[in-house]
Backbone bond lengths (Angstrom), bond angles and torsions (degrees), N, CA, C in turn:
res aa  C-N    CA-C-N  psi(-1)  N-CA   C-N-CA  omega(-1)  CA-C   N-CA-C  phi
1 M - - - 1.457 - - 1.515 108.95 -
2 R 1.333 116.42 119.14 1.461 121.74 -177.28 1.524 108.25 -109.14
3 I 1.327 115.10 121.67 1.454 120.92 -169.50 1.522 111.19 -120.83
4 A 1.328 115.31 139.07 1.461 121.78 167.95 1.520 107.50 -102.21
5 L 1.327 115.91 134.06 1.458 120.17 176.87 1.516 108.98 -113.78
6 A 1.327 115.90 126.47 1.463 121.46 179.81 1.515 109.14 -109.00
7 G 1.333 116.04 121.61 1.453 121.13 -178.85 1.512 110.37 107.81
8 A 1.321 116.89 91.07 1.465 121.54 -174.01 1.518 111.83 -96.22
9 G 1.349 116.47 33.03 1.454 120.86 178.83 1.518 111.89 -89.11
10 A 1.334 116.03 -155.20 1.466 121.73 -173.45 1.522 111.90 -58.36
11 F 1.331 117.36 -45.08 1.458 118.80 -176.49 1.525 112.05 -80.65
12 G 1.323 116.85 -31.32 1.454 119.21 175.11 1.518 111.35 -60.15
13 I 1.331 116.59 -38.24 1.467 120.96 178.65 1.518 110.64 -65.94
14 K 1.338 118.20 -36.55 1.467 120.55 175.28 1.528 110.71 -59.23
15 H 1.332 116.43 -39.74 1.464 119.79 177.97 1.523 111.33 -68.85
16 L 1.320 117.75 -40.42 1.465 120.15 177.91 1.518 111.17 -60.16
17 D 1.335 116.63 -39.07 1.463 120.32 177.36 1.524 110.84 -66.18
18 G 1.329 116.72 -40.62 1.459 120.15 178.79 1.515 112.66 -67.23
19 L 1.328 116.56 -44.32 1.464 120.87 -179.17 1.522 111.83 -63.48
20 A 1.324 116.98 -30.66 1.465 121.49 -178.68 1.524 112.24 -64.39
21 T 1.329 117.26 -17.56 1.473 121.04 -178.68 1.522 112.82 -93.39
22 I 1.336 117.60 -4.70 1.463 121.12 -173.15 1.528 110.06 -100.46
23 D 1.323 116.84 119.96 1.465 121.90 -179.89 1.526 110.51 -61.63
24 G 1.323 115.94 139.48 1.459 121.36 174.70 1.507 114.65 81.94
25 V 1.322 117.54 5.68 1.468 121.52 -179.39 1.523 109.72 -108.36
26 E 1.313 115.89 133.13 1.467 121.60 176.15 1.519 109.06 -131.92
27 V 1.331 116.45 129.52 1.464 120.73 172.74 1.528 106.76 -86.77
28 T 1.320 115.41 111.54 1.464 120.39 -173.17 1.522 113.43 -98.80
29 S 1.339 116.87 -14.47 1.462 119.27 -178.91 1.527 109.13 -148.68
30 L 1.325 116.00 138.95 1.458 122.04 177.90 1.525 108.41 -123.89
31 V 1.323 115.64 126.44 1.462 121.95 -177.21 1.529 108.41 -112.84
32 G 1.327 116.41 129.55 1.456 120.18 179.42 1.514 111.82 -139.48
33 R 1.323 115.78 169.23 1.464 121.17 -179.10 1.523 111.57 -74.87
34 R 1.345 115.53 -38.46 1.461 120.45 179.59 1.523 108.85 -120.79
35 L 1.323 115.88 133.79 1.459 120.98 -169.04 1.527 112.95 -65.23
36 E 1.326 118.13 -48.40 1.459 119.55 -172.24 1.534 112.80 -66.24
37 P 1.344 120.18 -47.86 1.464 118.61 176.19 1.526 112.56 -61.54
38 T 1.329 116.67 -35.12 1.466 120.56 178.45 1.523 110.21 -66.51
39 R 1.322 116.97 -40.26 1.458 121.09 178.55 1.537 110.76 -63.25
40 Q 1.315 116.87 -36.76 1.460 120.18 179.32 1.528 111.33 -64.68
41 V 1.341 116.33 -41.28 1.465 119.98 177.09 1.522 110.10 -66.01
42 A 1.332 116.86 -41.08 1.469 121.25 -179.70 1.526 111.12 -61.42
43 E 1.307 116.53 -40.96 1.473 120.52 179.39 1.525 110.49 -64.11
44 K 1.318 116.83 -39.76 1.466 120.48 179.82 1.515 111.66 -62.96
45 Y 1.341 117.02 -36.89 1.465 121.08 -176.05 1.533 113.27 -102.18
46 G 1.319 117.77 6.28 1.458 121.34 176.02 1.515 114.06 68.31
47 I 1.310 117.16 38.43 1.470 122.58 -179.25 1.522 108.56 -96.14
48 G 1.312 116.35 126.14 1.459 120.46 -170.50 1.511 115.75 -78.76
49 H 1.339 118.07 -32.17 1.468 120.43 -175.01 1.521 110.32 -113.08
50 V 1.326 116.48 132.02 1.461 123.04 -179.80 1.523 108.64 -129.95
51 T 1.334 115.76 137.47 1.461 119.63 179.83 1.521 109.78 -155.90
52 T 1.324 115.60 162.66 1.465 121.11 171.76 1.523 110.55 -105.09
53 D 1.322 117.22 6.06 1.472 123.03 -175.05 1.529 109.54 -118.96
54 L 1.327 117.63 109.02 1.463 120.60 -179.70 1.524 111.42 -60.22
55 A 1.323 117.89 -37.14 1.460 121.01 -179.80 1.523 111.48 -58.52
56 E 1.316 116.47 -35.60 1.464 121.06 177.81 1.523 110.60 -62.85
57 A 1.329 116.67 -42.27 1.465 120.55 178.31 1.531 111.08 -68.14
58 L 1.327 117.32 -40.07 1.467 121.21 -178.90 1.526 112.06 -65.36
59 A 1.326 116.76 -25.53 1.464 120.83 -178.86 1.527 112.70 -82.20
60 R 1.303 118.62 -7.10 1.461 121.76 -175.55 1.531 111.78 -79.14
61 D 1.332 115.39 143.33 1.468 121.47 178.35 1.516 112.33 -75.42
62 D 1.338 116.76 -19.26 1.461 119.62 -177.94 1.535 112.32 -96.52
63 V 1.325 116.10 25.78 1.467 121.78 175.54 1.524 108.74 -124.35
64 D 1.342 115.52 115.28 1.471 121.25 177.43 1.520 111.97 -95.80
65 A 1.318 116.46 -28.87 1.459 120.96 -173.51 1.518 109.65 -149.96
66 V 1.324 115.59 160.89 1.461 121.84 -176.12 1.525 108.97 -131.91
67 I 1.331 116.49 139.16 1.456 122.44 170.67 1.523 107.12 -114.58
68 L 1.332 116.41 123.38 1.453 122.16 -176.46 1.524 110.52 -101.40
69 C 1.327 116.49 112.12 1.466 123.35 174.84 1.520 109.13 -117.62
70 T 1.305 115.91 36.86 1.454 124.30 -175.89 1.536 109.82 -90.42
71 P 1.340 118.21 173.17 1.463 119.94 176.74 1.527 112.23 -54.93
72 T 1.317 115.06 144.00 1.470 121.90 -176.07 1.515 112.73 -50.11
73 Q 1.320 116.63 -43.01 1.465 120.70 -174.85 1.524 113.21 -63.21
74 M 1.337 117.40 -15.30 1.461 121.71 -178.73 1.527 112.78 -97.94
75 H 1.321 117.70 -10.66 1.457 121.14 -169.50 1.520 114.14 -58.26
76 A 1.320 117.07 -50.93 1.464 119.97 -174.06 1.529 111.14 -62.53
77 E 1.319 116.84 -50.72 1.467 120.55 -179.00 1.525 111.39 -60.43
78 Q 1.319 116.96 -42.59 1.461 120.22 -178.38 1.526 111.83 -71.08
79 A 1.324 117.77 -38.97 1.466 120.41 178.08 1.518 111.06 -62.65
80 I 1.304 116.13 -42.85 1.464 120.49 178.88 1.523 110.74 -64.92
81 A 1.329 116.91 -41.81 1.469 120.41 178.31 1.524 110.65 -61.70
82 A 1.341 116.90 -41.57 1.466 120.44 -179.85 1.523 110.76 -63.96
83 M 1.324 117.25 -45.49 1.469 120.00 -179.34 1.527 111.09 -65.06
84 R 1.314 117.08 -40.31 1.471 119.80 179.16 1.532 111.17 -67.71
85 A 1.332 117.04 -22.34 1.471 121.34 175.52 1.526 111.37 -84.86
86 G 1.339 117.01 2.27 1.460 121.49 177.95 1.512 114.28 83.34
87 K 1.340 117.21 16.06 1.459 121.25 -178.28 1.531 110.01 -100.58
88 H 1.308 116.54 139.68 1.455 120.95 168.64 1.519 107.93 -68.85
89 V 1.335 116.74 151.11 1.459 118.41 -174.26 1.521 111.70 -143.17
90 Q 1.319 114.61 136.73 1.462 122.53 169.09 1.523 106.81 -113.67
91 V 1.325 116.35 123.43 1.455 121.78 -176.91 1.516 108.70 -108.14
92 E 1.323 116.53 121.51 1.460 118.27 178.73 1.526 110.47 -61.30
93 I 1.323 114.61 154.19 1.457 121.08 -178.82 1.521 110.56 -68.28
94 P 1.327 119.10 135.62 1.454 127.92 -3.69 1.527 110.89 -84.69
95 V 1.325 116.70 149.59 1.462 118.67 -179.81 1.526 110.88 -66.08
96 A 1.334 116.77 -23.18 1.462 121.60 178.83 1.521 108.21 -158.48
97 D 1.320 116.59 166.35 1.462 119.74 176.18 1.524 111.18 -115.78
98 S 1.343 116.12 28.38 1.465 121.85 171.01 1.518 108.36 -158.48
99 W 1.327 115.70 152.58 1.466 120.87 177.22 1.526 110.75 -63.60
100 K 1.317 117.03 -38.08 1.465 121.22 -179.86 1.520 111.16 -60.89
101 D 1.333 117.22 -44.48 1.462 120.58 -179.32 1.523 111.59 -69.33
102 A 1.338 117.34 -37.01 1.464 119.96 177.07 1.529 110.32 -62.58
103 E 1.326 116.76 -42.15 1.468 121.06 176.51 1.532 110.99 -61.00
104 A 1.330 116.81 -39.56 1.468 120.67 -178.82 1.526 110.72 -65.10
105 I 1.331 117.56 -40.25 1.468 120.73 177.46 1.519 110.30 -62.19
106 D 1.319 116.65 -45.57 1.461 120.89 179.39 1.521 110.78 -60.64
107 K 1.310 118.04 -41.41 1.465 122.78 -179.60 1.524 111.03 -61.65
108 V 1.346 116.55 -45.18 1.465 119.92 -178.75 1.529 110.50 -69.29
109 Q 1.321 117.52 -35.60 1.469 119.21 176.89 1.521 110.60 -60.89
110 R 1.327 116.97 -43.31 1.471 120.00 -179.80 1.524 111.01 -67.97
111 E 1.311 117.03 -31.07 1.463 120.77 177.99 1.526 111.91 -71.82
112 T 1.339 116.63 -41.63 1.470 120.45 -173.37 1.531 112.76 -90.33
113 G 1.331 117.38 -29.35 1.460 120.76 179.95 1.523 114.85 78.60
114 V 1.327 118.23 4.55 1.469 120.08 178.02 1.527 109.13 -78.13
115 V 1.323 116.13 165.89 1.465 120.64 175.96 1.523 108.44 -74.57
116 C 1.318 116.10 127.07 1.458 121.67 173.28 1.518 107.45 -130.09
117 M 1.311 116.19 116.20 1.462 122.93 -172.14 1.522 110.33 -124.69
118 G 1.325 116.35 137.11 1.453 121.03 174.84 1.516 110.37 -88.14
119 G 1.320 116.49 146.13 1.458 120.71 -178.40 1.524 111.92 -83.81
120 H 1.328 116.39 59.11 1.469 121.65 -178.64 1.523 108.70 -88.87
121 T 1.328 114.71 81.19 1.460 122.43 -168.16 1.523 113.45 -61.26
122 R 1.331 118.16 -30.07 1.463 119.59 -176.90 1.527 111.92 -58.70
123 R 1.303 118.56 -28.73 1.467 120.62 176.90 1.530 111.66 -63.57
124 F 1.331 116.53 -21.92 1.464 120.92 -172.14 1.526 114.20 -108.50
125 N 1.343 117.94 -17.54 1.462 118.75 176.19 1.523 109.89 -55.41
126 P 1.338 119.26 133.62 1.467 120.96 -179.98 1.529 113.23 -54.40
127 S 1.331 117.68 -34.05 1.466 120.88 179.11 1.526 111.40 -60.41
128 H 1.322 116.37 -49.45 1.466 120.25 -179.28 1.527 111.45 -72.90
129 Q 1.339 116.39 -31.88 1.463 119.07 174.81 1.531 111.09 -62.37
130 W 1.317 117.31 -40.40 1.470 122.10 179.51 1.521 109.92 -57.82
131 V 1.337 116.00 -46.29 1.463 120.73 178.60 1.531 110.10 -64.81
132 H 1.329 116.50 -43.84 1.466 120.92 -176.87 1.535 111.70 -61.44
133 K 1.320 116.41 -42.42 1.462 120.35 -179.27 1.526 110.95 -63.65
134 R 1.320 117.60 -35.12 1.460 120.35 179.84 1.519 111.97 -76.71
135 I 1.316 116.25 -29.90 1.467 119.27 172.75 1.527 109.81 -66.29
136 E 1.344 116.14 -45.60 1.461 120.11 179.60 1.524 111.79 -62.41
137 A 1.339 116.88 -32.38 1.468 121.24 -179.39 1.530 111.96 -81.29
138 G 1.340 117.37 -2.08 1.454 120.80 -179.73 1.512 114.22 79.82
139 E 1.327 117.54 14.17 1.463 121.08 -177.76 1.522 113.05 -89.45
140 L 1.337 117.50 -19.50 1.450 122.32 -178.91 1.521 110.13 -136.23
141 S 1.321 115.79 150.79 1.459 121.94 169.24 1.519 107.26 -139.64
142 I 1.301 116.83 130.21 1.457 121.59 -176.51 1.526 110.68 -78.33
143 Q 1.334 116.10 131.20 1.453 121.04 168.79 1.527 110.47 -94.25
144 Q 1.334 115.47 -45.23 1.464 120.06 179.31 1.526 109.93 -149.86
145 M 1.332 115.05 144.78 1.467 121.85 165.84 1.520 107.54 -109.58
146 D 1.319 116.35 124.20 1.454 122.22 178.48 1.528 106.89 -114.42
147 V 1.322 117.17 115.52 1.464 121.20 -169.16 1.523 110.38 -125.09
148 Q 1.326 115.77 134.90 1.457 122.89 173.92 1.524 108.82 -119.49
149 T 1.318 116.34 122.58 1.466 122.26 177.82 1.517 107.87 -120.89
150 Y 1.331 115.98 105.31 1.461 121.02 -170.80 1.528 112.11 -127.14
151 F 1.341 114.77 132.14 1.455 122.29 174.69 1.525 108.62 -137.46
152 F 1.330 116.11 170.57 1.459 121.54 174.74 1.519 106.52 -123.77
153 R 1.340 115.74 94.86 1.471 120.74 -172.41 1.516 110.57 -135.17
154 R 1.309 116.65 65.77 1.460 119.89 177.82 1.522 112.01 -84.54
155 T 1.324 116.51 -6.60 1.460 122.57 169.94 1.525 107.40 -125.45
156 N 1.318 116.57 160.81 1.465 120.56 -172.15 1.529 110.98 -87.50
157 M 1.348 115.68 74.61 1.458 122.20 -179.31 1.524 109.68 -117.57
158 N 1.343 116.01 151.80 1.456 120.05 178.74 1.526 111.05 -91.96
159 A 1.344 115.39 -174.07 1.461 120.56 -176.06 1.525 112.98 -66.27
160 L 1.331 117.70 -16.59 1.464 121.61 178.21 1.526 111.89 -95.98
161 G 1.342 116.11 4.54 1.454 119.62 -178.63 1.513 113.74 77.86
162 Q 1.330 116.16 21.18 1.465 121.27 -179.78 1.526 110.10 -107.49
163 P 1.335 118.20 151.19 1.469 120.84 -179.94 1.533 111.49 -60.83
164 R 1.324 115.78 136.19 1.460 121.31 177.33 1.520 110.57 -86.47
165 S 1.329 116.09 150.62 1.466 121.14 173.97 1.521 110.79 -93.02
166 W 1.338 117.48 1.56 1.457 122.84 -178.73 1.528 107.84 -148.59
167 T 1.318 116.86 172.38 1.457 120.85 -177.01 1.519 110.46 -111.70
168 D 1.322 116.34 130.72 1.458 123.08 177.26 1.532 109.70 -70.49
169 H 1.342 116.86 167.42 1.461 119.95 -174.44 1.524 109.92 -146.20
170 L 1.335 116.55 129.08 1.463 119.94 -179.59 1.519 111.92 -64.31
171 L 1.338 118.45 -43.63 1.465 120.98 -175.33 1.523 111.58 -73.72
172 W 1.335 116.56 -57.80 1.466 119.60 -170.00 1.524 113.21 -77.81
173 H 1.310 118.79 -18.06 1.461 120.53 177.02 1.527 110.71 -105.95
174 H 1.315 116.23 -68.57 1.460 119.64 -168.30 1.528 112.56 -72.84
175 A 1.323 117.84 -38.00 1.464 118.98 176.68 1.518 110.98 -68.12
176 A 1.329 117.45 -28.45 1.471 120.41 -179.30 1.528 111.19 -58.62
177 H 1.331 117.32 -37.68 1.462 120.51 178.07 1.524 110.95 -56.36
178 T 1.331 115.86 -48.83 1.457 120.02 -174.70 1.521 112.21 -75.61
179 V 1.327 117.67 -42.29 1.465 120.51 -179.38 1.527 110.54 -59.39
180 D 1.325 116.64 -44.02 1.473 119.37 178.83 1.524 111.28 -68.08
181 L 1.328 116.95 -45.27 1.462 120.23 -177.81 1.522 111.24 -62.49
182 F 1.324 117.32 -38.81 1.463 121.75 179.41 1.533 110.65 -59.80
183 G 1.326 116.25 -46.39 1.459 119.77 177.40 1.518 112.40 -66.34
184 Y 1.314 116.62 -38.65 1.468 121.93 -179.63 1.526 111.14 -65.24
185 Q 1.324 116.59 -44.06 1.463 120.28 -176.48 1.527 112.25 -75.59
186 T 1.309 118.17 -35.04 1.464 120.09 -179.75 1.525 112.25 -84.98
187 G 1.340 117.03 -24.24 1.456 120.68 -175.68 1.512 112.94 69.64
188 E 1.334 116.57 22.06 1.464 121.80 -176.10 1.524 110.98 -128.62
189 Q 1.314 115.55 157.36 1.450 121.36 177.41 1.527 110.45 -85.04
190 V 1.332 116.04 147.75 1.458 121.49 174.65 1.529 108.60 -78.18
191 K 1.335 116.23 124.95 1.473 119.51 179.52 1.534 112.25 -107.43
192 V 1.332 117.40 -20.59 1.467 121.74 176.99 1.524 108.10 -132.76
193 A 1.336 116.60 131.53 1.462 121.38 178.77 1.523 108.90 -141.98
194 H 1.332 116.02 127.34 1.463 121.59 178.59 1.523 109.08 -129.44
195 A 1.343 115.90 148.92 1.465 120.40 177.39 1.514 110.75 -147.94
196 V 1.328 115.66 146.84 1.466 122.41 168.82 1.525 106.74 -134.33
197 Q 1.324 116.05 155.46 1.452 119.23 179.34 1.522 110.75 -141.94
198 G 1.328 115.09 158.32 1.448 121.26 178.20 1.520 111.95 -83.46
199 P 1.339 117.51 -168.50 1.469 121.42 -177.60 1.529 112.80 -62.38
200 I 1.317 115.12 154.02 1.462 122.27 175.51 1.528 109.11 -80.38
201 H 1.325 116.05 131.56 1.460 120.91 178.83 1.530 109.39 -64.49
202 P 1.337 118.83 131.06 1.470 120.84 -174.01 1.523 114.39 -64.72
203 E 1.329 118.12 -26.22 1.463 120.59 -179.48 1.522 112.32 -101.99
204 L 1.327 117.99 -42.91 1.463 121.21 -177.44 1.524 112.18 -77.86
205 G 1.328 117.26 -25.38 1.460 120.58 177.53 1.512 114.19 75.03
206 I 1.326 117.90 20.54 1.460 122.25 -179.14 1.527 109.52 -130.57
207 A 1.336 115.77 158.52 1.455 120.73 172.36 1.522 108.80 -72.49
208 M 1.325 116.36 138.95 1.460 121.39 -178.05 1.528 112.72 -98.64
209 D 1.333 116.25 -11.51 1.464 121.08 179.31 1.519 108.88 -141.85
210 M 1.336 115.73 141.92 1.458 120.32 -175.70 1.520 110.13 -154.80
211 S 1.334 115.95 148.54 1.457 122.01 175.70 1.522 108.62 -133.44
212 I 1.350 115.95 134.61 1.465 121.73 -176.38 1.526 109.41 -131.13
213 Q 1.332 116.29 138.02 1.457 122.79 173.81 1.519 109.34 -123.07
214 L 1.339 116.19 136.65 1.462 121.91 -179.99 1.525 109.87 -130.27
215 L 1.336 116.30 148.04 1.460 122.72 175.13 1.521 108.20 -136.54
216 T 1.333 117.19 130.40 1.460 120.88 -179.51 1.529 110.87 -90.25
217 T 1.313 114.59 171.31 1.466 121.13 178.61 1.519 111.79 -62.12
218 G 1.337 116.96 -24.67 1.461 121.02 179.96 1.513 114.02 -97.83
219 G 1.348 117.36 7.99 1.450 120.75 175.65 1.511 115.82 89.47
220 K 1.328 118.30 11.73 1.461 121.46 176.25 1.535 109.44 -78.03
221 V 1.328 116.23 141.71 1.465 122.10 -174.98 1.523 110.24 -115.07
222 C 1.334 115.57 141.23 1.465 121.54 172.23 1.522 108.80 -128.82
223 T 1.324 115.94 130.96 1.458 122.70 176.28 1.525 107.67 -120.23
224 L 1.331 116.64 119.28 1.463 122.08 -173.97 1.520 110.54 -123.40
225 S 1.319 116.66 124.24 1.456 122.97 174.95 1.524 108.95 -113.13
226 L 1.341 116.57 130.99 1.461 121.23 -178.62 1.522 110.41 -130.55
227 S 1.330 116.65 141.72 1.464 119.77 178.03 1.523 111.00 -153.92
228 F 1.337 114.76 142.40 1.455 122.17 167.62 1.535 110.56 -102.07
229 N 1.340 116.56 7.73 1.463 121.60 -177.37 1.519 113.14 -105.72
230 N 1.330 117.92 4.59 1.459 120.77 -172.49 1.530 111.19 -81.85
231 D 1.330 115.85 111.31 1.466 121.28 178.75 1.531 108.12 -94.16
232 G 1.317 115.47 81.09 1.459 121.41 -175.91 1.513 109.52 -175.06
233 P 1.323 117.79 -158.58 1.471 119.53 177.44 1.525 110.79 -54.49
234 L 1.336 116.00 133.39 1.456 121.50 -174.46 1.519 111.14 -102.34
235 G 1.330 115.42 156.27 1.457 120.86 175.75 1.508 112.25 113.38
236 S 1.331 115.91 -162.74 1.463 122.33 -175.97 1.522 111.34 -119.44
237 V 1.319 115.43 141.05 1.456 122.55 172.33 1.518 107.94 -123.82
238 F 1.323 116.64 125.22 1.459 122.82 -179.33 1.530 108.72 -108.18
239 R 1.313 116.73 118.02 1.459 121.13 176.26 1.531 108.32 -102.98
240 Y 1.336 115.09 115.35 1.461 121.18 175.48 1.531 108.45 -93.68
241 I 1.312 116.43 113.05 1.459 121.26 174.91 1.531 106.96 -99.38
242 C 1.330 116.07 108.93 1.465 121.61 -170.64 1.533 111.01 -117.03
243 D 1.321 115.03 172.45 1.454 120.10 176.42 1.519 112.12 -72.42
244 N 1.328 115.76 -16.49 1.465 120.25 -176.45 1.521 109.78 -136.34
245 G 1.338 115.26 59.61 1.453 119.71 178.13 1.516 113.46 117.24
246 T 1.320 115.41 162.40 1.456 123.80 174.96 1.524 108.06 -122.46
247 Y 1.332 115.78 138.39 1.465 120.51 -174.65 1.523 109.77 -136.38
248 L 1.332 115.65 142.69 1.459 122.13 178.18 1.521 109.35 -116.95
249 A 1.320 115.85 121.70 1.463 121.52 178.85 1.525 109.44 -106.98
250 R 1.325 115.03 125.05 1.462 121.80 173.95 1.523 107.04 -119.67
251 Y 1.327 115.42 93.29 1.459 122.51 -176.06 1.538 109.85 55.28
252 D 1.322 119.70 -114.66 1.461 120.17 -175.32 1.529 112.77 -85.34
253 D 1.317 118.69 -9.31 1.464 122.69 -174.88 1.521 111.64 -101.84
254 L 1.350 116.09 150.39 1.463 121.98 -176.73 1.522 110.37 -133.01
255 F 1.341 115.70 143.36 1.460 123.18 179.39 1.524 108.57 -136.35
256 D 1.332 116.72 157.51 1.449 118.15 173.19 1.529 109.05 -84.73
257 G 1.329 117.25 -177.34 1.455 120.68 -175.26 1.506 114.74 -65.00
258 Y 1.336 117.20 -13.68 1.456 122.24 177.95 1.523 112.08 -105.72
259 E 1.350 116.28 17.94 1.466 123.65 176.37 1.525 113.14 69.74
260 K 1.316 117.83 20.31 1.458 120.72 174.98 1.524 108.93 -83.08
261 P 1.342 118.77 125.15 1.468 120.72 -178.35 1.524 112.25 -61.51
262 I 1.331 115.61 142.22 1.461 123.08 175.36 1.524 107.59 -111.95
263 D 1.306 117.23 130.47 1.461 122.08 -178.59 1.524 109.89 -74.00
264 V 1.329 116.65 113.92 1.467 121.08 177.67 1.528 110.51 -115.42
265 S 1.336 116.91 17.26 1.465 120.90 -174.63 1.523 112.55 -67.70
266 N 1.324 117.74 -20.11 1.468 120.30 -179.19 1.522 113.39 -101.48
267 V 1.327 116.39 8.18 1.462 119.84 -178.95 1.522 111.32 -68.13
268 D 1.338 116.94 -38.93 1.468 121.41 -177.51 1.522 108.30 -148.10
269 V 1.335 115.75 -176.67 1.469 120.26 -174.15 1.520 112.73 -76.83
270 S 1.338 117.63 -6.83 1.456 121.44 -178.79 1.521 108.70 -149.87
271 M 1.322 115.70 160.28 1.458 121.59 173.33 1.526 111.47 -98.89
272 N 1.321 117.71 10.13 1.458 123.11 -177.57 1.528 109.53 -105.89
273 G 1.331 116.42 110.02 1.458 120.49 -176.84 1.514 113.75 -61.21
274 I 1.339 117.91 -36.75 1.469 120.77 179.56 1.529 109.87 -66.34
275 E 1.321 116.85 -43.65 1.460 120.23 177.04 1.532 110.58 -60.04
276 L 1.313 118.17 -43.79 1.466 121.67 -179.35 1.524 110.93 -64.81
277 Q 1.315 116.32 -36.87 1.466 121.99 175.48 1.521 110.23 -61.04
278 D 1.331 116.62 -46.23 1.467 120.69 179.88 1.531 111.25 -68.02
279 R 1.319 117.29 -35.76 1.467 120.17 176.45 1.532 110.79 -61.98
280 E 1.319 117.09 -39.04 1.467 120.37 178.38 1.526 110.82 -66.14
281 F 1.312 117.00 -40.11 1.467 121.62 178.18 1.523 110.47 -60.05
282 V 1.317 116.67 -49.72 1.467 121.20 -179.19 1.529 110.74 -64.75
283 A 1.328 117.03 -43.32 1.466 120.66 -178.62 1.524 111.55 -63.76
284 A 1.332 117.38 -40.21 1.461 120.59 -179.66 1.530 111.19 -63.52
285 I 1.330 116.41 -40.52 1.463 120.27 177.84 1.527 110.06 -65.48
286 T 1.323 116.35 -48.08 1.464 121.91 -177.40 1.522 111.56 -61.95
287 E 1.325 116.00 -40.04 1.469 121.25 -175.83 1.527 113.23 -90.91
288 G 1.337 117.22 -3.83 1.456 120.96 177.53 1.519 113.26 64.97
289 R 1.334 117.08 43.26 1.464 121.05 -177.05 1.526 110.81 -132.36
290 E 1.324 115.09 169.62 1.455 120.97 175.90 1.529 109.61 -74.91
291 P 1.328 118.43 132.72 1.464 119.52 179.52 1.516 112.12 -82.36
292 N 1.318 116.25 155.98 1.454 120.06 164.15 1.529 106.91 -60.53
293 S 1.336 117.11 134.32 1.463 123.17 -177.11 1.526 112.06 77.35
294 S 1.331 116.61 27.27 1.463 119.93 173.18 1.521 109.62 -63.14
295 I 1.327 116.84 161.62 1.460 120.46 179.11 1.529 110.19 -59.29
296 A 1.326 117.69 -34.79 1.465 120.20 178.77 1.524 110.67 -65.33
297 Q 1.324 117.43 -38.04 1.463 121.37 -177.60 1.521 112.67 -73.82
298 V 1.326 118.09 -33.62 1.464 120.21 -175.93 1.527 112.44 -94.25
299 L 1.328 117.66 -2.49 1.465 120.52 -173.88 1.526 112.00 -59.32
300 S 1.336 117.44 -37.98 1.464 119.61 -177.59 1.525 111.45 -62.77
301 C 1.326 117.75 -29.81 1.459 121.28 175.62 1.520 110.41 -58.56
302 Y 1.313 117.34 -43.69 1.459 121.18 -176.40 1.525 111.93 -74.56
303 R 1.317 116.93 -26.47 1.467 119.77 172.05 1.524 109.34 -63.09
304 V 1.345 117.05 -45.37 1.463 120.96 178.62 1.531 110.85 -62.87
305 L 1.335 117.21 -44.19 1.465 120.44 179.26 1.527 110.96 -61.63
306 G 1.328 116.32 -38.84 1.462 119.94 177.16 1.518 111.67 -63.10
307 D 1.338 116.31 -41.21 1.468 120.18 177.37 1.530 110.88 -63.18
308 L 1.335 116.53 -41.85 1.464 120.45 179.79 1.520 110.96 -66.49
309 E 1.313 117.54 -37.97 1.461 120.52 178.56 1.528 110.62 -61.18
310 R 1.337 116.67 -41.02 1.470 119.72 178.25 1.534 110.87 -64.73
311 Q 1.337 116.42 -39.93 1.461 119.28 176.96 1.526 111.58 -59.44
312 L 1.320 115.87 -46.53 1.460 120.52 -177.46 1.523 111.15 -65.61
313 A 1.328 116.99 -35.27 1.476 120.65 178.12 1.527 110.47 -66.17
314 E 1.328 116.63 -36.70 1.473 120.66 179.30 1.520 111.51 -70.10
315 Q 1.336 117.17 -27.86 1.466 120.60 179.67 1.522 112.39 -78.16
316 A 1.340 116.93 -22.92 1.470 120.80 -173.59 1.531 111.68 -65.42
């Protein structure tokens, strides 16, 4: 499997580390915004071709698939270009920043028949997999998911402390993780969705605080709090309130309601959710099947986000 990776920033490097552990996978092309920093990353990972032009990578015979870790605003156009070039594509979350663009990606995937997968990592974290397997076995049923997603981003910096070339978004990026995971874990559609947000940042142009409530067709509740103003521990904590226990998921790690660690080391072949996500992408292509987190599977998440965006626009 020969892969081109576009976006050599903080998250692109996480994918390069994950791909390096998968037998039979070679990253043959690296695409970045600036040539010299991209070349430095390519040298570290032994990648032979470097470019600032995605079209150049898509035209290569030694590229079977593409992973897009580029700015959100570019995802839809680039995913469609990759599929039309006959390449399988994994698009980092969010696959798009509008319902219209998400629909367009799904349409092109159905037309071309290539694998198109969203980078919805929560489906692959061992912590969430542990919960999912017990739901499937009939051992758990979710009553509520209570989620806190907190960062401190009053300036436009990435996870490495470097200036971003684009602006992150609480709704279309961070809420997408929870909205999709909620539907995935409950196996139900969202029938009620409400959102409120705080003031728009004068320089970043985005809301820095947001609250979302969801209700499924079967009566499951999700309460999501998001902030870029939180000066404290960063990241997301997912509290599963179930009929048979309470569980807290912090990325790949899991705890019970009393903060006692739960061993999830045997859930999958790795404890790295990004690596497991990439393994699913490669396996789906190799086996000629639909991947977990395919564009068809995650599309309903973007419908909900689109509905919430309209609500927030009406409140402004």
